[in-house]
C-alpha positions in Angstrom: 16.6 -21.3 0.7 18.7 -20.4 -2.5 21.0 -17.3 -2.4 21.4 -15.5 -5.7 23.2 -12.6 -7.1 22.4 -10.2 -9.9 24.8 -7.5 -12.0 23.2 -4.3 -12.7 24.1 -1.2 -13.4 22.4 1.1 -10.2 21.1 -0.6 -7.4 18.8 1.5 -5.2 18.1 1.0 -1.7 14.9 2.0 -0.5 11.2 2.3 -2.5 10.5 5.1 -1.3 9.7 8.4 -3.2 13.5 9.2 -3.7 14.5 5.7 -4.9 11.5 5.3 -6.8 11.7 8.5 -8.6 15.0 8.0 -9.4 15.0 4.5 -10.5 12.0 5.2 -12.9 14.2 8.4 -14.4 17.3 5.9 -15.2 15.3 3.8 -16.3 13.6 5.6 -18.9 17.2 7.1 -19.7 18.3 3.5 -20.7 20.0 2.6 -17.8 19.3 -0.8 -15.5 18.1 -0.3 -12.3 17.1 -2.6 -9.5 15.4 -1.1 -6.4 15.2 -2.8 -3.4 12.5 -2.4 -0.8 11.7 -4.2 2.7 8.1 -4.1 2.9 6.1 -6.6 0.8 3.8 -3.1 -0.2 3.6 0.5 0.5 0.9 0.2 2.7 1.9 2.2 6.0 -0.4 5.1 7.7 0.8 8.8 8.5 3.6 9.1 6.1 4.3 12.0 4.2 1.2 12.7 1.9 1.6 15.8 0.4 2.4 16.1 -3.5 3.5 19.3 -3.8 3.0 21.7 -7.0 7.0 21.3 -7.8 6.5 17.8 -7.8 3.3 17.8 -10.2 5.1 19.9 -12.4 7.7 17.1 -12.9 5.2 14.7 -13.5 3.8 16.9 -15.8 7.0 17.3 -17.7 6.8 13.4 -18.3 3.5 13.6 -19.4 2.2 12.0 -16.3 0.3 14.3 -14.1 -3.5 13.7 -15.4 -3.0 10.1 -14.9 -1.2 10.6 -11.2 -4.7 13.1 -10.7 -7.3 10.5 -11.7 -6.3 8.8 -8.2 -8.2 9.6 -5.6 -6.9 13.0 -3.9 -7.8 16.3 -2.1 -6.9 19.9 -3.4 -5.4 22.1 -0.9 -5.6 25.6 -2.2 -4.1 27.5 0.8 -2.8 27.3 4.3 -3.9 29.1 7.2 -3.6 29.2 11.0 -5.9 30.3 14.0 -4.0 32.3 17.0 -6.4 32.2 20.1 -9.7 32.7 17.8 -7.9 34.6 15.5 -7.6 33.3 12.3 -4.8 34.1 9.1 -4.0 32.7 6.0 -0.5 32.6 5.4 -0.1 30.6 2.2 -1.9 31.1 -1.3 -1.0 28.5 -4.3 -3.7 29.2 -6.7 -1.3 31.9 -8.3 1.6 30.4 -8.8 3.4 29.6 -12.1 2.4 26.3 -12.6 0.2 23.8 -14.2 -1.4 22.5 -11.0 -1.5 24.9 -8.1 -1.9 23.2 -5.1 -1.2 20.6 -3.1 -1.9 17.6 -3.9 -3.2 14.9 -0.7 -2.9 11.3 -1.7 -2.2 8.1 0.1 1.8 8.1 -0.1 1.0 4.4 -1.4 -0.8 5.5 -3.8 1.9 7.7 -5.5 4.8 5.0 -4.6 2.4 2.1 -6.7 2.0 4.9 -9.6 6.0 5.7 -9.9 6.4 1.7 -9.5 4.4 0.7 -12.6 5.6 3.8 -14.1 8.9 2.3 -13.6 7.5 -1.3 -14.9 7.2 0.4 -18.6 10.7 -0.1 -18.9 12.0 -3.7 -19.2 15.5 -2.2 -17.6 13.3 -1.5 -14.8 13.5 -4.3 -11.3 11.7 -3.9 -8.3 12.7 -6.4 -5.7 9.3 -6.3 -2.7 10.6 -7.5 0.8 14.6 -7.2 -0.1 15.6 -6.2 2.8 19.3 -4.2 2.2 21.6 -5.3 5.0 25.4 -4.4 4.3 27.6 -2.5 1.5 29.4 -4.4 -0.8 32.9 -3.3 -1.5 35.9 -4.3 -4.2 38.8 -2.6 -4.9 38.7 0.3 -2.5 35.0 1.2 -3.8 31.1 0.4 -3.1 30.6 -2.3 -5.3 27.5 -3.4 -4.3 25.0 -4.5 -1.9 23.6 -7.5 0.2 19.7 -7.9 0.7 17.6 -10.5 2.8 14.7 -11.8 1.0 12.0 -14.6 2.3 14.2 -17.3 -0.2 17.2 -16.2 0.9 20.5 -13.8 0.5 20.5 -11.3 -2.8 24.1 -10.0 -4.0 23.5 -7.0 -5.8 27.0 -5.9 -7.6 26.5 -2.7 -9.2 28.5 0.1 -10.8 26.4 2.6 -8.2 24.3 2.3 -5.0 22.0 4.8 -4.6 20.9 4.7 -0.8 17.8 5.9 -0.5 16.7 3.9 2.5 15.2 6.7 4.9 16.1 8.4 8.1 16.7 5.6 9.7 18.8 4.5 6.7 21.1 1.2 7.6 23.6 2.1 4.8 24.7 5.3 6.4 25.7 3.5 9.4 27.6 1.0 6.9 29.1 3.9 5.2 30.2 5.0 8.7 29.5 8.8 7.2 29.7 11.7 9.8 26.0 13.1 10.2 25.1 16.1 12.0 22.2 16.3 14.1 20.7 20.2 13.8 18.0 19.3 16.7 14.5 19.1 17.1 12.2 20.2 19.9 9.4 18.6 19.5 7.5 15.6 18.3 3.8 14.8 16.7 1.0 12.4 17.3 -0.9 11.6 14.5 -4.4 10.4 14.7 -7.5 11.0 12.4 -11.1 13.0 13.0 -14.0 12.2 10.8 -14.8 15.2 8.7 -18.3 16.5 8.0 -20.0 18.0 5.0 -19.1 21.5 5.0 -16.0 21.6 7.1 -13.1 23.6 5.6 -10.7 22.5 2.7 -7.7 24.1 3.9 -4.7 23.2 5.9 -5.3 25.0 9.3 -2.6 25.2 12.2 -4.4 26.2 15.5 -1.7 27.6 17.8 -2.8 27.8 21.7 -0.5 28.1 25.1 0.8 25.3 25.1 -0.7 23.7 22.6 -0.3 23.6 18.6 -2.7 21.3 16.4 -2.9 20.6 12.3 -5.7 19.5 10.5 -5.5 18.4 7.0 -7.9 17.4 4.6 -8.3 14.1 3.6 -11.6 13.9 2.1 -13.9 11.3 4.0 -11.5 12.9 7.8 -9.5 15.1 9.0 -5.8 13.7 9.2 -4.4 15.8 12.5 -1.3 16.3 14.3 -0.8 17.1 17.8 2.9 18.8 18.6 4.4 17.8 21.9 7.6 18.2 23.4 10.4 16.2 22.3 10.5 12.7 24.2 6.9 13.5 26.1 5.2 10.6 24.3 5.3 8.6 27.3 4.2 11.3 29.6 1.3 11.9 27.7 -0.1 8.2 26.8 0.4 8.1 31.2 -2.0 10.8 31.6 -4.7 8.3 30.0 -7.0 8.2 26.9 -9.4 10.9 28.5 -6.8 13.2 28.5 -5.8 13.3 25.1 -9.4 13.5 23.8 -9.9 16.4 26.4 -6.7 17.8 25.4 -7.9 17.6 21.6 -11.8 19.0 22.2 -10.1 21.9 23.9 -8.6 23.3 20.4 -11.2 21.8 18.3 -14.4 21.9 20.4 -16.3 20.3 17.1 -14.2 17.2 17.6 -16.0 16.3 21.1 -19.2 14.7 19.3 -16.5 12.3 17.2 -13.6 11.7 18.8 -14.9 9.3 21.1 -15.5 7.0 18.1 -12.4 7.9 16.1 -9.9 7.3 18.8 -11.1 4.4 20.9 -7.2 3.3 22.0 -3.9 4.3 21.9 -3.5 2.4 18.5 -5.3 4.8 16.7 -2.7 7.5 17.8 1.1 7.3 16.1 3.8 9.0 16.8 6.4 10.1 14.7 9.9 11.2 16.6 10.7 14.5 14.7 14.6 14.5 13.8 16.1 17.0 11.3 19.8 16.1 10.5 22.1 16.0 7.2 25.5 14.3 6.3 28.8 16.3 5.7 29.5 14.1 2.6 26.8 12.5 0.6 28.9 10.2 -1.1 31.8 7.7 -1.2 33.3 6.1 -4.5 30.3 3.8 -5.8 27.5 5.1 -3.3 25.1 8.0 -3.7 22.6 9.2 -0.3 19.8 11.0 -1.3 16.3 11.7 0.1 15.3 11.2 4.3 19.1 8.9 4.0 21.3 12.6 3.0 18.9 14.6 5.5 15.6 14.2 7.6 13.5 17.1 7.4 11.1 18.5 10.0 7.8 18.1 9.3 7.0 21.6 8.9 5.8 22.3 5.5 5.1 18.7 4.7 8.1 19.5 2.6 10.7 16.5 2.5 8.7 14.0 0.1 9.3 16.4 -2.0 12.9 17.5 -1.7 13.7 13.4 -1.9 11.5 13.9 -5.4 14.2 16.8 -6.4 16.6 15.3 -4.8 16.5 12.4 -7.3 15.3 14.4 -10.6 19.0 16.3 -10.1 20.8 12.5 -9.2 19.0 11.5 -12.8 20.1 14.2 -14.3 23.7 14.8 -13.2 23.8 10.6 -13.5 22.3 8.9 -16.4 25.0 9.6 -19.2 28.0 8.6 -17.0 26.0 5.5 -16.0 24.8 4.6 -19.3 28.1 5.0 -20.8 30.1 3.4 -17.8 32.5 6.3 -17.3 31.1 7.0 -13.5 33.2 9.0 -11.3 33.2 10.2 -7.8 33.1 13.4 -8.8 29.6 12.9 -11.0 28.6 12.1 -7.2 30.1 15.1 -5.7 28.1 17.4 -8.7 24.7 15.6 -7.1 25.6 17.0 -3.5 26.8 20.4 -4.6 23.6 20.6 -6.8 21.5 19.7 -3.5 22.8 21.1 -0.4 22.3 24.7 -1.0 18.5 23.9 -1.2 18.5 21.3 1.6 20.6 23.0 3.8 18.4 26.7 3.5 15.3 24.7 3.8 16.5 22.9 7.2 17.5 26.7 8.9 13.7 27.7 7.7 12.7 24.9 9.4 14.6 25.3 12.5 13.8 29.3 12.8 9.9 27.9 12.6 11.0 25.8 15.9 12.2 28.2 17.5 10.5 31.3 16.3 6.9 29.6 17.0 7.1 25.7 17.8 9.1 26.1 21.0 7.5 29.4 22.4 3.8 27.9 21.4 4.5 24.9 23.4 6.0 27.1 26.4 3.2 29.8 26.2 0.9 30.3 29.2 -0.6 33.3 27.8 -2.5 34.2 24.7 -0.1 34.4 21.7 0.3 37.1 18.9 1.3 36.0 15.2 4.6 36.7 14.1 4.9 39.8 12.2 5.6 37.8 8.7 2.4 36.2 9.5 0.7 39.0 9.8 1.9 40.9 6.7 1.4 37.8 4.7 -2.6 37.5 5.8 -2.9 41.5 4.9 -0.9 40.9 1.6 -2.1 39.1 -0.9 1.9 39.0 -2.8 3.5 38.0 0.8 1.0 35.0 0.5 2.2 34.1 -2.7 5.8 34.3 -2.0 5.1 31.9 0.9 3.1 29.6 -1.3 6.2 29.6 -3.5 8.9 29.0 -0.8 6.2 26.0 0.4 5.1 24.8 -2.8 8.1 24.9 -5.4 11.0 25.0 -3.4 14.2 26.7 -3.5 16.1 25.9 -6.9 13.6 23.4 -8.3 14.5 20.8 -10.4 13.0 19.6 -13.9 13.7 16.7 -15.7 17.0 16.7 -18.0 17.6 12.6 -18.5 15.9 11.7 -21.8 14.0 9.2 -22.8 16.1 5.7 -24.3 16.0 2.7 -25.7 17.6 0.0 -22.5 21.0 -0.7 -22.8 21.8 -4.2 -21.4 20.1 -5.9 -18.3 20.4 -7.8 -15.2 22.7 -10.8 -15.2 21.2 -13.0 -12.7 22.7 -16.4 -11.2 22.6 -18.5 -8.2 25.6 -18.3 -5.8 
């Protein structure tokens, strides 16, 4: 096996939404970038598949929204829930002041392939698949690149900046030794599919019953479903057996009884998401910046994680493209990214934790019929409140806009054998 070294301006660890988006925007601004993704493709099931109105608005600003929405997707115009048989509507996206007022449910692998294809339009954008980032390179008291393992050998990428977008289990976060605050999560999630019949609802529906919480999401030919369980309870659920799990589902969704036997045949059809909510105290070191889940893992509440990651990427590109292009990058520029994105991250996590403590934890512990919170009852009654809820979920706090320009490429990558 041969070992290689590459010199570039920005090396990005992780080909997820944050990594590919910041890579695309920097390459578009003429900055040479190398993105390293550890898998051979983007095909993973039950990833974050929600593309919120804020992300669709960014795609429109890039002139890419129509091409993106030609890919298969389902439009989710509203979010509702049932409490003991009483149905309430929480959020309605149709009145949002954006070009695409809905959540687009799209397989994340399609979205990531789309971003990668757009990046490849620029000659200074390189994407290495099966490149497993394992460590950081240091020189002169700063991060100077990274090391990755590939099928053909070790790859050394020297760079002015490393952007760590390698997810909630970030390897580079451990290598950098940055302090992480674990904010706690009382739950885990079991994901599975149920067949969808013609005439079924099209919205996202949460079912809140004593001791049970199930969410169903329209995915066209099937429902993507989530059973919320107490943190660490997955082994106990499996020990009770698959028949008991099916019965648990059909107690909440009686219509699933005729479908569930075909849809859930073994435990392989049920995937565990271990929920965590955390964030770095400091998102950067000289020559190194963390964004997306690597900087702040989000709860699945609201499906906002992918969209916050995209917002981080846009803010990073807005702030960093010129210092990177001019070879004038300083640590203060990295600090500016955290200052820009830390408040919306903290505020969103605060809201998620409040929902965990006020809604999810009591639901899982309840033995008597549930009554929805006053704010949910008010949202169901007043359209203005439903629009406010939709704005918080669909647009978020401090939404970003594309400010980085489209410029001719500057330089490229130098490659040599080690």
